[in-house]
Structures are given as C-alpha cells and as structure tokens.
KEFIDO-107155 format. One record per residue (C-alpha): residue in one letter; x, y, z. Coordinates in pm, whole numbers, plus 50000, padded with zeros to 5 digits. Layout:
N
residu	X	Y	Z
A	X	Y	Z
...
***
This chain:
518
residu	X	Y	Z
M	76664	95359	71818
A	76485	95120	72050
I	76409	94777	71901
L	76096	94733	72113
Q	75800	94956	72034
S	75712	95052	72393
M	75784	94960	72752
R	75468	94748	72731
A	75639	94536	72465
L	75922	94474	72713
V	75679	94371	72989
E	75503	94130	72751
R	75831	93993	72614
N	75959	93912	72960
E	75626	93753	73053
R	75647	93535	72742
L	76015	93440	72759
H	76090	93454	73134
G	75745	93416	73290
D	75847	93185	73574
D	76180	93355	73639
C	76219	93589	73933
H	76158	93957	73855
L	76174	94099	74210
I	76319	94001	74547
Y	76214	94219	74840
G	76300	94066	75176
E	76110	93738	75185
Q	75889	93831	74890
R	75952	93680	74547
R	75764	93782	74232
T	75798	93638	73884
F	75785	93825	73554
R	75440	93676	73495
Q	75315	93805	73830
F	75461	94147	73757
A	75287	94166	73418
E	74957	94052	73565
R	74971	94304	73849
A	75071	94583	73610
R	74773	94515	73385
R	74530	94481	73674
L	74648	94802	73837
A	74635	94987	73504
S	74277	94864	73459
G	74186	94960	73816
L	74323	95310	73758
Y	74130	95332	73431
Q	73812	95261	73626
L	73905	95555	73850
G	73914	95785	73547
V	74280	95775	73443
R	74325	95802	73068
H	74604	95801	72810
Q	74890	96035	72918
D	74715	96132	73242
R	74952	96151	73538
V	74965	95905	73827
A	75188	96027	74111
I	75349	95808	74375
L	75492	95913	74711
A	75661	95615	74872
M	75985	95463	74986
N	76114	95163	74793
C	75853	94887	74799
P	75712	94626	74555
E	75411	94851	74487
Y	75649	95109	74340
L	75727	94869	74055
D	75354	94790	74018
V	75285	95160	73960
Y	75569	95194	73710
G	75443	94878	73540
A	75088	95013	73517
G	75222	95316	73332
E	75435	95102	73102
V	75146	94885	72982
S	74884	95161	72951
G	75033	95492	72842
Y	74982	95665	73179
I	75257	95903	73287
I	75408	95802	73622
A	75528	96095	73833
P	75737	95977	74132
V	75775	96221	74422
N	76084	96250	74641
F	75966	96142	74987
R	76245	96343	75150
L	76095	96674	75041
A	75923	96910	75283
P	75541	96936	75254
A	75563	97266	75063
E	75805	97108	74814
I	75582	96802	74773
L	75292	97036	74705
Y	75494	97217	74438
V	75575	96891	74255
L	75218	96763	74275
A	75073	97095	74162
S	75313	97090	73866
A	75247	96727	73765
A	74869	96765	73820
P	74802	96392	73870
T	74455	96239	73838
V	74548	95979	74102
L	74798	96003	74387
V	74933	95677	74528
F	75103	95716	74866
E	75238	95501	75146
Q	75041	95502	75469
Q	75324	95670	75662
Y	75265	95986	75455
S	74893	96008	75535
A	74936	96311	75762
V	75131	96500	75495
I	74877	96424	75224
E	74590	96511	75459
Q	74754	96849	75508
L	74786	96905	75130
R	74461	96751	75004
G	74266	97074	74995
Q	74530	97230	74770
L	74520	96947	74512
P	74181	96987	74342
G	74296	96796	74034
V	74352	96472	74225
Q	74034	96271	74178
T	74140	95971	74388
F	74390	95902	74664
V	74521	95544	74684
C	74703	95425	74996
I	74966	95153	75025
G	74926	94997	75369
D	74694	94806	75601
S	74513	95105	75756
P	74439	95367	75489
P	74261	95689	75591
A	73888	95709	75519
W	73943	95945	75226
A	74178	95703	75041
Q	74120	95373	74863
P	74338	95073	74955
F	74601	94995	74692
E	74524	94623	74676
T	74152	94694	74640
V	74213	94912	74336
L	74442	94647	74189
A	74199	94360	74256
A	73914	94550	74089
G	74107	94571	73764
S	74074	94339	73466
P	74354	94086	73405
E	74352	94200	73040
G	74436	94557	73138
P	74270	94879	73019
P	74161	94948	72659
L	74476	95153	72597
S	74804	95099	72417
P	75115	95319	72456
Q	75317	95449	72163
L	75694	95481	72137
G	75679	95862	72160
D	75444	95871	72460
I	75575	96001	72791
V	75628	95714	73036
S	75775	95903	73333
L	75774	96257	73465
M	76077	96262	73691
Y	76155	96576	73887
T	76514	96694	73912
S	76679	96727	74251
G	76658	97104	74235
T	77030	97183	74268
T	76979	97497	74058
G	76640	97611	74184
R	76288	97469	74167
P	76267	97105	74055
K	76179	97064	73688
G	75966	96780	73552
V	76176	96580	73305
M	75963	96413	73037
L	76101	96069	72948
T	75939	95882	72661
H	75899	95508	72606
E	76164	95537	72336
G	76403	95724	72564
M	76353	95484	72855
L	76410	95180	72634
A	76726	95341	72496
L	76844	95412	72851
C	76782	95052	72959
E	76945	94911	72645
S	77252	95130	72687
W	77301	95035	73051
A	77233	94666	72982
F	77521	94683	72734
E	77754	94867	72974
L	77673	94641	73270
G	77706	94328	73061
A	77366	94229	73200
D	77222	93888	73118
V	76957	93637	73217
G	77032	93518	73570
D	77183	93846	73687
K	77065	93995	74014
I	77105	94368	74073
L	77088	94506	74426
L	76931	94852	74443
S	76900	95063	74756
M	76883	95400	74579
P	76528	95543	74592
F	76313	95455	74292
F	76207	95814	74243
H	76564	95860	74118
I	76680	95787	73762
G	76973	95582	73895
A	76764	95301	74040
R	76517	95324	73753
S	76782	95292	73482
Q	76992	95023	73650
G	76690	94814	73741
G	76549	94860	73393
A	76876	94747	73234
V	76878	94415	73418
T	76501	94370	73370
L	76546	94421	72995
R	76778	94119	72991
G	76548	93902	73204
G	76743	93947	73529
T	76622	94008	73882
I	76587	94328	74085
V	76682	94284	74451
M	76525	94585	74618
H	76613	94734	74956
R	76374	94977	75121
N	76665	95207	75202
F	77041	95200	75228
D	77196	95005	75513
P	77561	94900	75467
V	77532	94584	75679
A	77215	94480	75495
I	77399	94534	75164
L	77671	94288	75265
Q	77421	94035	75399
T	77208	94046	75085
V	77499	94016	74841
Q	77614	93706	75026
R	77267	93550	75072
E	77123	93617	74726
R	77451	93584	74531
V	77403	93931	74383
T	77595	93991	74059
Q	77535	94365	73999
I	77521	94653	74245
H	77472	95028	74223
L	77626	95234	74503
A	77719	95602	74516
P	78078	95665	74637
T	77954	95761	74985
M	77773	95427	75003
V	78085	95238	74896
Q	78274	95411	75176
A	78004	95313	75427
V	78013	94947	75317
L	78393	94938	75345
G	78357	95092	75691
V	78151	94804	75833
P	78380	94655	76102
D	78352	94290	75990
Q	78295	94348	75618
E	78587	94123	75528
S	78395	93824	75666
Y	78123	93844	75399
D	78144	93646	75075
L	78108	93898	74793
S	78259	93676	74523
S	77935	93671	74321
L	77966	94042	74233
Q	78059	94105	73870
T	77993	94480	73838
L	77985	94767	74086
N	77855	95086	73929
Y	77928	95396	74135
A	77756	95634	73892
A	77653	95941	74089
A	77980	96120	74155
P	78356	96072	74092
M	78536	95859	74349
P	78856	95970	74521
I	79147	95748	74414
T	79223	95642	74771
L	78866	95515	74814
L	78864	95358	74467
T	79184	95169	74546
R	79033	95032	74869
A	78716	94936	74684
M	78904	94748	74413
Q	79113	94567	74673
R	78789	94448	74836
F	78557	94393	74539
G	78804	94321	74261
P	78838	94476	73912
I	78463	94518	73871
M	78419	94896	73900
I	78253	95118	73641
N	78142	95480	73662
G	77865	95628	73449
Y	77785	95993	73395
G	77444	96132	73315
Q	77148	96329	73437
T	76776	96270	73465
E	76761	96461	73135
G	76999	96224	72954
A	77303	95997	72981
G	77626	95987	72795
T	77959	95847	72926
V	78103	95546	73107
L	78446	95480	73258
R	78470	95108	73194
K	78635	94835	73400
R	78936	94820	73169
Y	79032	95176	73260
H	79019	95129	73637
R	79393	95092	73701
P	79482	95266	74029
Q	79830	95108	74020
G	79891	95197	73656
S	80077	95464	73464
A	80034	95839	73494
K	79788	95822	73203
D	79590	95549	73382
L	79569	95758	73700
K	79460	96061	73501
R	79181	95862	73336
L	79054	95755	73677
T	78960	96118	73738
S	78750	96122	73419
I	78386	96026	73365
G	78488	95798	73081
Q	78405	95790	72714
P	78071	95829	72533
T	77835	95532	72548
L	77767	95343	72227
D	77458	95548	72135
A	77578	95887	72258
R	77777	96177	72118
V	77953	96434	72336
R	78055	96791	72250
I	78230	97054	72459
V	78110	97403	72366
D	78168	97765	72457
E	77896	98016	72550
L	77808	98060	72182
D	77780	97681	72130
N	78099	97667	71926
E	78270	97330	71964
L	78598	97357	72155
P	78923	97171	72084
A	79057	96893	72304
T	79153	96985	72664
V	78970	97322	72656
V	78705	97361	72928
G	78348	97433	72821
E	77993	97307	72873
I	77936	96934	72825
C	77659	96862	72571
L	77505	96523	72496
R	77312	96382	72202
S	77140	96046	72241
A	76811	95864	72204
Q	76813	95861	72585
N	76765	96238	72604
M	76447	96380	72752
L	76159	96509	72543
G	76177	96832	72744
Y	76068	96993	73070
W	75704	96966	73171
N	75515	97293	73117
D	75841	97485	73073
S	75903	97550	72704
A	76159	97825	72773
A	76380	97594	72979
T	76331	97317	72722
L	76442	97536	72433
R	76737	97665	72633
T	76854	97320	72743
L	76793	97131	72416
R	76900	97403	72175
G	77046	97275	71853
G	76931	96922	71934
W	77194	96885	72208
L	77132	96844	72580
H	77321	97127	72751
T	77406	96970	73085
G	77516	97277	73276
D	77832	97083	73365
M	78172	97224	73278
G	78439	96988	73150
Y	78678	96899	72871
M	78756	96604	72646
D	79106	96473	72584
E	79248	96344	72255
D	79133	95988	72337
G	78771	96084	72397
F	78782	96072	72778
V	78562	96340	72932
Y	78669	96523	73247
L	78412	96694	73468
V	78549	97006	73634
D	78240	97172	73782
R	77880	97273	73756
K	77836	97607	73582
K	77672	97739	73896
D	77944	97592	74120
M	78224	97774	73944
I	78374	98038	74172
I	78484	98372	74030
S	78732	98530	74268
G	78923	98841	74170
G	78832	98780	73807
E	78975	98427	73807
N	78759	98121	73733
I	78807	97859	74006
Y	78658	97512	73969
S	78543	97390	74308
R	78610	97025	74228
E	78980	97094	74174
V	78999	97247	74521
E	78798	96958	74667
E	79043	96707	74523
A	79333	96898	74676
L	79165	96896	75017
L	79071	96528	74990
A	79437	96443	74934
H	79493	96528	75303
P	79482	96202	75504
A	79277	96354	75789
L	78971	96436	75578
A	78675	96206	75515
D	78449	96436	75314
V	78483	96778	75151
A	78280	97048	74978
V	78405	97376	74834
I	78182	97676	74766
G	78216	98043	74690
I	78098	98287	74957
P	78043	98663	74923
D	78356	98872	74969
A	78366	99252	74961
Y	78705	99266	74794
W	78732	98952	74581
G	78364	98923	74487
E	78372	98560	74598
A	78609	98381	74831
V	78683	98008	74830
K	78549	97830	75137
G	78611	97468	75231
V	78358	97275	75438
V	78515	96954	75566
V	78450	96640	75771
V	78748	96504	75964
K	78803	96129	75997
A	78727	95979	76337
G	79025	95995	76570
M	79219	96247	76360
Q	79284	96618	76403
V	79381	96897	76166
T	79357	97275	76167
A	79229	97512	75900
A	79576	97662	75861
E	79725	97316	75802
L	79466	97238	75534
I	79523	97566	75353
A	79900	97511	75361
H	79845	97158	75228
C	79642	97292	74933
R	79913	97543	74847
Q	80144	97249	74772
L	79899	97111	74514
I	79719	97403	74347
A	79775	97771	74275
S	79747	97994	74581
Y	79454	98193	74438
K	79253	97868	74421
C	79317	97772	74783
P	79047	97812	75049
K	79046	98144	75229
S	78856	97979	75515
V	78769	97628	75631
E	78463	97516	75826
F	78456	97188	76020
V	78124	96997	76027
D	78002	96653	76134
A	77842	96575	75796
L	77778	96736	75459
P	77428	96775	75314
R	77365	96539	75023
L	77093	96474	74769
P	76932	96128	74739
S	77171	96056	74448
G	77469	96102	74682
K	77571	96430	74522
L	77662	96723	74745
N	77377	96967	74803
K	77566	97290	74746
V	77244	97492	74740
V	77207	97422	75113
L	77574	97496	75176
R	77563	97828	74993
E	77250	97926	75187
T	77415	97826	75516
Y	77725	98037	75456
A	77567	98317	75253
G	77671	98568	75517
G	78032	98488	75448
G	78111	98333	75785
S	78024	98022	75983
G	77685	97858	75948
***
C-alpha cells in the first residue's frame, strides 16, 4: 500500500523538501523540483481552462523532452489521465490509439504536425491541439502559451488514490495495443518498489534514454524522483552520448536494455570514459546473454540488476548479489533467471486451469502486487481474462525453482508446436547465441505442411565473421535435442525490435509466414 495518497502528494513533498534540488537535466537545461511543481500546476490549470476535467484524457505524442514531464506532472497534480502515444507508430496506428483513448486535448511536438493534420478530421473528440515547438500550425495552441495562461495554484481539482493517472498502451506484440489503466496507487507502488530495488537516494542521478511513453523510463525515473534524485533525460539513445553524459554529470543510475549495453560496449574508445560514478545498471527489458553480461560486469563492475515486469504489472528482480558469471553452476543457472519476487509482489506458476504448479514445472507466470493495473481501457473481456482470480496472467511461460528464482522460457504465443512437441523459442535462441559468430538471434515457428510448425532461426552475424546455416544447425544439435533445432536459418542485417528492446516477433512471423525467406 502506498504511503502517499496520490502522485500529487509526491510532487508537493518534493517541492517542500527538495525544492531547490535538481529534478531534471536535459542538455544544458536544469530544472528544480520547485520549478517542476510550478509548471505542473500551471499546465494543469491551463488545460482546465481548455475544458479538461477530472479523469479526462490528455494525450501526448512526442520524443523525450522536458515538456513530457510537464504533461505527466499536470496529470499527477490534477487527476487528468495522461495517455502517451508511441511516436514510432504509423499514422493508422496512432489514429487507433487516439480513437481508443479519446483525449480532450492532444499535445504533440511540432515535427508531428503533418501527421496530426492528416488525422485531425478523424478525431472529433479532441477539443484542442497543443503544439510543443516554436512554429505551431495555425490550428494548434503553443504549449508555453497554454502553460503561461494557467494559475500558479493549479486547477480546482484533487486526485484520489484510486484515480487513473496514466493510460499506457502496450507494444502490441499479441495484436492491437491495449490501454493499460494505471492508478495513482499503482504508480506510487511501482516507484516505491523500484526505489527500493535500485537503492535510490537523494543525490542520485538516473540517465534515461528509453522513450517516456514506455513504462521502463516512467518507472525508473519515478523511483529516483520519489527519493529526491535527478532525472538526466536523453532525447533518444546514442551510445557515445551515454558515455559522455555519465562522465560529465557523474550519473549514478542507468537503465539500458541489453542491446543498448552491447552498443555502449561497442564504442571504439569506450574504455577512455570515466564511469566510476555508476552504482546500478538496470537492464530490465530482456535477459542478457552470459557472454555479454560478463563483458558488461568487467567494464561497469558488480552493479548489474535485471527486473521483470510488464506495463500491466511488475514482479521480480535479479539482484546484484546474484550476478556471478564466474561462480558455481548454480550461480550460472541463476543468471539465466529473472530473479525473485520483489518485496511487495507474489508470483505463482499455473496450468491452463489456474492450478498452481510445483517447482520446476513450466506454466504461466502470474503476479499479484499493488503495482498491477486496474484493467484494460474499454475492454472488460480482456480485463477479466487477464486479472482472473485477482492475479495478473502475464502470458509468459516459465517456472520457479525451490529457491524462488523465476525462469522465463517463452511467451505463450511464441511457443512453437512442431510434430506435437512444445518447443520454447528462447531455449533455441540461447543455443544459437552460444555460437561465437552470432551477434543477435530470433527464433520463430513457421508453417510446415508435415510438422505443423517448423523452427526457423533468424540471425545477425558479427562483423568480420562467417558461418553457414548448416554449421549453426550442427552447433545447436550439440546443445539441445534435435527436434528443437532450427530446420532453416535466415541471415539478416538487423532484427526488428520494439522500443523496449524486445524482439518484435509479430513482424518476423509476418515476414516469414510463407515458410521461406522474407
């Protein structure tokens, strides 16, 4: 249960206790907690004057920028629901999200003016368009004008603990994106849990280059903010800029997906940068191959943690103590896990009838925590299905060992059924990644007239190295059962990924749906 009574209480607490401390660093810009609180109230008041009321939606389409936090802040102090939109989506996908969220106001960055102009006629519910930038179109109000028109006291509204604070749309790996309803209580619980796991404190600086429409940046930034620390925001991910900023700002916390860690380690002169200020590197987004993890720990030190969760809820952390790539067989096994339940979470592994399974038996991972979503926006059927019995059914397949370590084996929809055998794609991916010539790997099932589905590997070869499909298949046969091995291998320059860093297997399955090359 959250100690604070709303996200507004957190904003006001930080203003009172840390008012002159730095809340945000963005390039040359510096903003204090007091400035953040004042801008949040003014913007909330300005939006109120535009007709936004309690639990109305305010959407934002933007890359990372200081105004993003202003919009989130306006929702936190007022009771508006903030609906961030993935800027990487195609116009038709953006339209789908906006039509679903039905915002009263749409805030967008100037660079997306042409897209919004194209969609405006199909968004009758949007009363006002607000543009971030120096040259807004005639049909949009300037962001700073709306903010300046607001009262410093904020609007005559006050959020409650059970109010929705964010409507965050899933990445759509299993179909249309769903709007995840996160309450003030759930967001506070998420921030408190991560503050505990990160060991966050006053004076910490967390570097975030993940997009702020994603729960990763939102939760990690919120955790450090909750403790009075500073968010160091990058507009986008650039490995050289990451190294420069850690050194210049003496960053203590950083959140990087495994692919980002690999990119940072690949910078030619990365060893010349002083990264000694770093205390925690959270690679929560996907498991990290042991070879990469070993390199990362050699460079960054014993500061790695890995958290598992979804937009819908969080649940486990593999803590620093258990990152022992040079340890025993048990230590190495644990490195392939997603850790143990967080302090406020419970984990169950269940079968298709929701019966709890014994240790080491694979089933669906279910989570119970104050962090869990309220449900899916305007989708009661999916809500009931996903939250049945009071447990968040993640759609991820895994097992728990006798010590409470949880092992992720696959997504339900990524499991391959070939000749009646269940094949977990991640197990095949790990076998392929053990080959020294491969930099990146994805495994999918493709239609097969005889087997039903056949295992297909899609791989990226390291620069300067060569390997054949036959060699890779033979390599896998040494590590896993022959029926699990790829029947075919496709070589590509890069794999499609979601903003979180996770593989986009929807795209891969569509590409190879015919059973052959893309």
